[in-house]
C-alpha positions in Angstrom: 21.8 -36.7 28.9 18.4 -38.3 29.2 17.3 -38.6 32.8 14.4 -40.4 34.5 14.2 -39.0 38.0 12.0 -41.2 40.2 9.7 -41.6 37.2 6.5 -43.6 37.9 4.1 -44.6 35.1 0.7 -46.2 35.8 -2.1 -47.4 33.5 -4.8 -49.4 35.2 -3.0 -52.2 36.9 0.3 -51.6 35.1 3.1 -49.8 36.8 6.6 -49.0 35.7 9.4 -47.2 37.6 12.6 -45.6 36.3 15.4 -43.8 38.0 18.3 -43.9 35.6 20.5 -41.8 33.2 21.2 -42.5 29.6 24.3 -40.8 28.1 23.9 -38.6 25.0 25.3 -39.4 21.6 24.8 -43.1 21.8 22.3 -45.8 20.6 20.5 -47.3 23.5 18.3 -50.4 23.0 15.3 -51.0 25.3 14.8 -54.7 25.7 12.5 -56.9 27.8 9.5 -59.2 27.7 6.4 -58.2 25.6 4.1 -56.0 27.6 6.9 -55.0 30.1 6.6 -51.3 29.2 9.2 -50.5 26.5 6.8 -48.6 24.3 5.2 -47.1 27.3 8.6 -45.6 28.4 9.0 -44.1 24.9 5.6 -42.6 25.1 6.5 -40.9 28.4 9.7 -39.5 26.8 7.8 -38.2 23.8 5.1 -36.7 25.9 2.2 -38.9 24.8 1.8 -40.3 28.4 1.8 -38.2 31.6 3.8 -39.6 34.4 2.1 -40.5 37.7 5.2 -39.1 39.4 8.8 -38.1 38.9 10.3 -36.3 35.9 11.8 -36.9 32.5 14.7 -34.6 31.7 16.8 -34.0 28.6 20.1 -32.1 28.7 19.0 -30.5 32.0 15.6 -29.4 30.7 12.5 -30.7 32.5 10.3 -32.2 29.8 7.5 -33.5 31.9 5.2 -30.5 31.4 6.4 -29.7 27.8 3.9 -30.5 25.0 5.0 -33.3 22.6 5.4 -31.0 19.6 7.8 -28.7 21.4 10.1 -31.3 22.8 13.5 -31.8 21.1 12.4 -35.2 20.0 11.7 -37.0 16.8 10.1 -40.4 16.7 9.9 -43.2 14.1 6.9 -45.4 14.4 6.2 -48.9 13.2 4.0 -47.6 10.4 6.5 -44.8 9.4 3.6 -42.3 9.9 3.8 -41.0 6.3 1.0 -39.1 4.7 -0.3 -41.1 1.6 -1.4 -38.0 -0.4 2.1 -36.3 -0.1 5.2 -37.1 -2.1 8.4 -38.4 -0.6 9.9 -34.9 -0.7 6.8 -33.4 0.9 6.8 -36.0 3.7 10.4 -35.1 4.4 9.7 -31.4 4.2 7.2 -31.7 7.0 10.2 -32.1 9.3 11.1 -28.5 8.4 7.7 -26.8 8.1 4.3 -28.4 8.7 2.7 -26.0 6.2 5.3 -27.1 3.5 6.0 -23.5 2.5 9.7 -24.2 2.1 12.4 -21.7 1.2 14.8 -22.5 -1.6 17.4 -23.4 1.0 14.9 -25.7 2.8 14.0 -27.4 -0.5 17.7 -28.0 -1.1 17.9 -29.5 2.4 15.1 -31.9 1.5 16.9 -32.9 -1.7 20.1 -33.6 0.2 18.1 -35.7 2.7 16.7 -37.8 -0.1 20.1 -38.3 -1.4 21.5 -39.1 2.0 19.0 -42.0 2.5 19.5 -43.3 -1.0 16.3 -41.9 -2.6 17.6 -39.5 -5.2 15.1 -39.5 -8.1 12.2 -40.6 -5.8 11.2 -37.1 -4.7 7.8 -37.1 -6.5 6.7 -40.6 -5.5 4.0 -41.0 -3.0 4.2 -43.7 -0.3 1.9 -46.1 -2.2 4.5 -46.2 -5.0 7.4 -47.0 -2.6 8.5 -50.3 -1.1 8.4 -50.8 2.6 12.2 -50.2 2.8 11.9 -47.0 0.8 9.0 -45.7 3.0 11.3 -46.3 6.0 14.0 -44.3 4.3 11.6 -41.4 3.8 10.6 -41.4 7.5 14.3 -41.4 8.4 14.9 -38.5 6.0 12.2 -36.5 7.8 14.0 -37.2 11.2 17.3 -36.0 9.7 15.9 -32.6 8.5 14.0 -32.0 11.7 17.2 -31.3 13.5 16.0 -32.6 16.9 18.6 -34.1 19.2 16.8 -37.1 20.6 15.4 -39.8 18.3 13.0 -42.5 19.5 12.6 -45.7 17.5 9.6 -47.9 18.2 10.5 -50.9 16.1 10.0 -49.0 12.8 11.7 -51.7 10.8 10.0 -54.8 12.3 7.9 -55.5 9.2 11.0 -55.5 6.9 12.9 -58.6 5.8 16.2 -59.3 7.5 18.4 -57.8 4.8 16.3 -54.6 4.5 16.1 -54.3 8.3 19.9 -54.6 8.6 20.3 -51.9 5.9 18.0 -49.5 7.8 19.7 -50.2 11.1 23.1 -49.5 9.5 21.6 -46.3 8.0 20.3 -45.2 11.3 23.7 -45.5 12.9 25.6 -44.0 10.0 23.3 -41.0 9.6 21.9 -40.2 13.0 25.0 -40.8 15.1 27.1 -38.9 12.5 24.6 -36.0 13.0 25.2 -36.1 16.7 21.8 -37.5 17.6 21.0 -39.6 20.7 18.9 -42.7 19.7 16.7 -44.8 22.0 15.2 -47.8 20.3 12.7 -50.5 21.3 13.7 -53.9 20.0 12.8 -57.6 20.7 15.8 -58.9 18.7 19.2 -59.2 20.3 20.8 -59.3 16.8 19.5 -55.8 16.2 20.9 -54.6 19.5 24.3 -56.1 18.8 24.3 -54.6 15.4 23.9 -50.9 16.4 23.3 -50.4 20.1 26.1 -49.2 22.3 24.2 -50.2 25.4 21.0 -51.9 26.5 18.4 -50.9 29.1 16.3 -53.8 30.3 12.6 -53.2 31.0 11.1 -56.0 33.1 9.2 -56.7 36.2 7.9 -53.1 36.6 11.4 -51.5 36.5 13.8 -49.9 34.1 17.4 -51.0 34.7 20.6 -48.9 34.3 22.3 -49.1 30.9 24.9 -51.9 30.4 27.2 -52.3 27.4 25.4 -54.4 24.8 27.8 -57.3 24.5 28.3 -57.5 28.2 24.6 -57.7 28.9 23.7 -60.0 26.1 26.5 -62.4 26.8 25.2 -62.7 30.4 21.6 -61.5 30.4 19.7 -61.0 33.7 17.1 -63.7 34.5 14.0 -61.8 33.2 15.7 -61.1 29.8 17.2 -64.6 29.6 13.8 -66.1 30.1 12.4 -63.9 27.4 15.2 -64.6 24.9 15.2 -68.3 25.6 
């Protein structure tokens, strides 16, 4: 379970408070107006932002003072965060060993990940030779091999066309949830939330709401979200 215990985040004049729990093994969408603090909350979970007060906990472990690289967390960014000088296989391999000195077993794991995300035969291609959708698949493959239990998505598929974005969202649910991951994703699109999210957390007016089942919340959104969605 992901727990925000009296969490307080402040940056200049911006403030965000959270005191909720998010169940493990589900896809949770963070939704709310632009600038409300959705990505800020992800940064606090990942360890890129130090809380002003309170704690972030995962599975009973206090994460607040744990360095980002040690947290049981993988993150997919909007730019996929691929290294342009490395091949698709090498970019995935980074999820296993940052020095890329892979054992034969680990190399097999990378090959299986490539196949799992539909990129068999693309192992030697560098990001510049891949389409946007293929780059997203490489980034997802790296998350799969990393073996971390909590995955954060900061709108990594926003630049893709509707069909490709739907494919990636379906792949996220099929692969990550099947692997027992817990997924927290930022999205501005209710269609995306309905497609894969089990529940929605609204971030608005300086507060983070408790999770509500996706269809229930989107069928009758609270005023702040309704105003944003139009």
